[in-house]
C-alpha positions in Angstrom: 53.9 -19.5 43.7 52.6 -18.7 47.2 54.3 -15.7 48.7 53.5 -16.3 52.3 52.0 -18.8 54.7 48.8 -16.8 54.7 48.4 -17.4 51.0 48.8 -21.2 51.6 46.2 -21.0 54.4 43.8 -19.1 52.2 44.3 -21.6 49.3 43.9 -24.6 51.7 40.7 -23.1 53.1 39.2 -22.4 49.7 40.2 -25.9 48.5 38.5 -27.5 51.5 35.4 -25.4 50.9 35.2 -26.4 47.3 35.6 -30.1 48.1 32.9 -29.8 50.8 30.6 -28.1 48.3 31.2 -30.8 45.7 30.7 -33.7 48.1 27.9 -32.5 50.4 26.0 -29.6 48.8 26.0 -30.1 45.0 24.4 -33.6 45.2 21.6 -32.3 47.4 20.9 -29.4 45.1 20.7 -31.8 42.1 18.5 -34.4 43.7 16.2 -31.8 45.2 15.7 -30.2 41.8 15.0 -33.6 40.3 12.4 -34.4 43.0 10.9 -31.0 42.9 10.3 -31.2 39.1 8.2 -34.4 39.7 6.3 -33.6 42.8 6.1 -29.8 43.1 2.6 -28.7 44.2 1.5 -32.3 44.3 -0.8 -33.6 47.0 -1.4 -37.3 47.6 -3.9 -39.4 49.5 -4.0 -43.1 49.9 -7.7 -44.1 50.2 -9.1 -47.5 50.8 -9.2 -48.6 47.2 -7.5 -45.8 45.3 -4.6 -43.3 45.3 -5.5 -39.7 44.6 -2.8 -37.4 43.3 -3.7 -33.7 42.8 -1.5 -31.5 40.7 0.6 -34.3 39.1 -0.1 -33.3 35.5 -1.4 -29.8 34.6 -2.8 -29.4 38.1 -5.4 -32.1 37.4 -6.5 -34.8 39.8 -5.3 -38.3 38.9 -6.9 -41.4 40.4 -5.2 -44.8 40.4 -7.0 -47.8 41.7 -5.1 -49.8 44.3 -5.8 -53.1 42.4 -4.1 -51.6 39.3 -0.7 -51.2 41.1 1.4 -54.1 39.9 4.7 -53.3 41.5 6.0 -50.9 44.1 9.7 -50.1 44.0 11.1 -48.2 46.9 14.5 -46.6 46.3 16.1 -45.6 49.6 19.5 -45.2 51.3 21.0 -47.7 53.8 20.2 -45.2 56.6 16.5 -45.2 55.7 16.4 -49.0 55.3 17.9 -49.4 58.8 15.6 -46.7 60.1 18.6 -45.0 61.6 18.6 -41.4 62.7 22.3 -40.8 62.1 23.2 -39.2 58.8 26.7 -38.8 57.4 25.8 -37.4 54.1 23.1 -34.7 53.4 21.3 -36.6 50.7 20.7 -39.8 52.7 17.1 -38.7 53.6 16.0 -38.5 50.0 14.1 -41.4 48.6 11.4 -42.1 46.0 8.8 -44.7 45.3 7.9 -45.8 41.8 4.5 -47.3 41.3 4.2 -49.5 38.2 0.7 -50.1 37.1 -0.6 -53.2 35.3 -0.5 -51.2 32.0 3.2 -50.4 32.8 2.5 -46.7 33.4 4.9 -45.4 36.1 4.1 -42.9 38.9 6.9 -41.5 41.0 6.3 -40.2 44.5 9.3 -38.6 46.2 10.3 -37.9 49.8 9.4 -34.2 49.2 5.7 -35.3 49.6 6.2 -36.8 53.0 9.0 -38.1 55.2 6.7 -41.0 56.2 5.9 -42.1 52.7 7.8 -45.3 53.0 5.9 -46.5 56.1 2.6 -45.3 54.6 3.4 -47.4 51.4 4.5 -50.4 53.4 1.2 -50.4 55.3 -0.9 -49.7 52.3 0.4 -52.1 49.7 0.7 -55.9 49.9 4.2 -57.0 51.0 4.6 -59.2 47.9 4.3 -56.2 45.6 7.1 -54.2 47.3 10.7 -54.3 46.2 13.5 -52.4 47.8 16.5 -50.9 46.1 19.1 -49.7 48.5 21.5 -47.0 47.1 23.5 -44.3 48.8 22.4 -41.7 46.2 18.8 -42.1 44.9 18.7 -40.0 41.7 15.7 -40.6 39.5 
């Protein structure tokens, strides 16, 4: 039902743009909204014996003792795990860290807080507490 080759070219261009949007842009928008809901306006500080989070809930300051962190789960892409600078997909730089306390409370810190959050966490917590989960798409 195409009348000319120009119509086919327009359709092909629109089709390619839609596929590009679905594969590359839509997942980033979704994951960014997810991460933003959790860590918007949050400030963090890893101190010697505690983790201070400002603005996590009702703009209050939450303090978690380092000794109360039972598990540290780092959810990251293969690119981040290999510490590679080459990205093929736009959402490969997104990651999050889930801290599980001894009382089973969970605290989620996302890559929106800092691009260096993984190395900061690796240096801060004992290696035995850290678990890695490598996924291409790290939705919470």
